[in-house]
N, C-alpha and C positions, 0 to 999 in steps of 0.2 A: 447634501441632505443630511441632517443630524438625526439619526434614528436611535431610539433607546432600546428597542426590542424587535427581534426578527425570529419568526418561526419557520423551521425547515421540515417539511415532510420528506423523510428519506425513503423514497421509492427506489429500490435497488433492482437493477436488471442484470442479466448475465454479463453484458458488456461492461457495465460499471464495476461489477465485482472482479472480473478478470483484469481490468485495467488497474484497479486498486491493488490486487495481489502482485501484479508485475511491478508496480511502483514500490510497494512495500518490500518485496524481496530483492529486486534487482537494482532499483535506483536509490532507495533510502538506506537500506541495510546492505552494506557492501560485503558482508561476511561470506556471500556466495563465491567471491573471488578466490577464497582459499581452496575450493574444490578443484578448479582447473589448474591451479598451481601444484596441488598435490598430485593430480593426474599427470602433469608434465614431469614431475620428479620421478614418478613410477615409469613413465615412458623413457626417461633418460636411463634408468636401470635396465630397461628392455634393450635399448641400443647398446649399452655397455656389455650386456650378455651376448648380443649378436656379434659384437666385435671380439669378444673373448671366446668365440666358437662354442657358445652354449645356446643354440637356437631354441631349444625347448623351453628353457627358463625365460629367454627373451620373449617368446610368444605368450607365455603365461603372464609376464609383467605387462606386455602390450595389451593383451585381452583384458586384464584387470583394470588398466587405466581407462580404456574405452568403456568398459562396463560401468565403472563408477560414475563417469561423466554422464553417459547417456541415461543410466537408470535414475540418477538424481533428478534430472530435468523431466524425464517422463513421469516419475512419481509426483513431482510438483504439479504438473499440468493435469494429470489424472485426478489428483486430489481436488484441484480447483473445479474441474468439470463435475466431479462427484457431488461436491457441495452445491453447485448450480442446479444439478438434476434433483438433488434431495429437497431443495427449497423451491423447485420449479421456477427458477429465475428465467428460463428460456421461453416460458409461455407468456407471462404478463409481468409487469413490474410489481414487486411485492413491497408493501409498507412494513419496514422493520421497526422504525421508531420515529418519533417526532421530537425535534430538538428546538428548544426556545433559548436563544442567546440574548442576554440583556446585560446591562452594566452591573447588575447585582450578582450574576452568575449564569450557570448553564443548567437548564432543566431538560431531562430526557424522560420520555414517556413511551412505553410500548404496551402491548396487550395485557401483560401480566404485572408490570411494576412501574414505579416512578423513582427517578433518582435526581438528586441535586448535586451539582459540583460548583466549586468556587473557581475563579480564574487562576488562582494560585496552583491548582491541581493540573493545569494544562501543561503537558510535556512539550508539544510542538504543534504548529498548524501549518499545513501546506496548501497553497491554492494552485489549482490547475485551471485550464480554460473554462471548464464547465462543472467543477466540483471543488469542494474543500475537504481535506482530511484533517480531522480534529483528533489529535493523539492525546489521551490522558495519561498514557504510559508509553514506553518504547515499543510495545508489541501490539497494541490495540487502538483502533481509530474509529471514530464516528464518521461516516461518509455523509457529506452534506451536499447533494446535487442541487444545482441552481434551478431545476425544473419547477419546484413548488415552494416558493418563498412567500410568506405573508408578513407584511409590515415593512417591506423595502425590497431593493434590488440586490443583485449579486455584488455590485460595487458598494452598496450600503452595508451589506454583511461584512465584506472585507474591511471597510473603513471602521466598523464597530470593533472587529477583532483587533485590528492594528492600533486602535486608539487605547485599548485596554492592555494588551500584551506588549512586552518589550521586544525590540527588534531581533534579538537573538532567538526568540521563540516563534518567529513567523518567517516563512519562505514563500515567495511568490514565483512559482515555477513557470507560470504562464508568462510573466514579464521576462524572466530569464530566457525563455525560448524565443520570444519576440526579439530580444536583443541579439541573439545568435544569428538570426536570419538576415 
């Protein structure tokens, strides 16, 4: 089906937001890998101090390594849960914005404002099995769940996006996952 315009009502739930944040931080942006590497280096210093008969310094380094690793992940998940509670995402889905995607551009409307974007402004688009993440820059995405689409299906939406954007700006994670199984 050749569709020219699809509207997505972005009703966000706690699960959708948590899944997005896990994807954004751990799968898309691999910078988190630096932390375990740093902690491993500190742990090596701890072992060296234990070998050099300096157990107090060894325990300090080992404690620091574990503290850094655990506290970073705890702070991340506490922050995600705080945002979910602040927006009451655990009670009912909340409409954050409505996005209309057409060949001429992307229109976003929420309670307070309206914005228009050209397709040239799109940084990258990722499709998962039940949602699309539309990044306009490397740090922020519009979440487009497939629950409430007007004007077409999820496949029509993906076909519209892939017909406009170049292949280097789209990633079909749902297809990649199927191929791995």
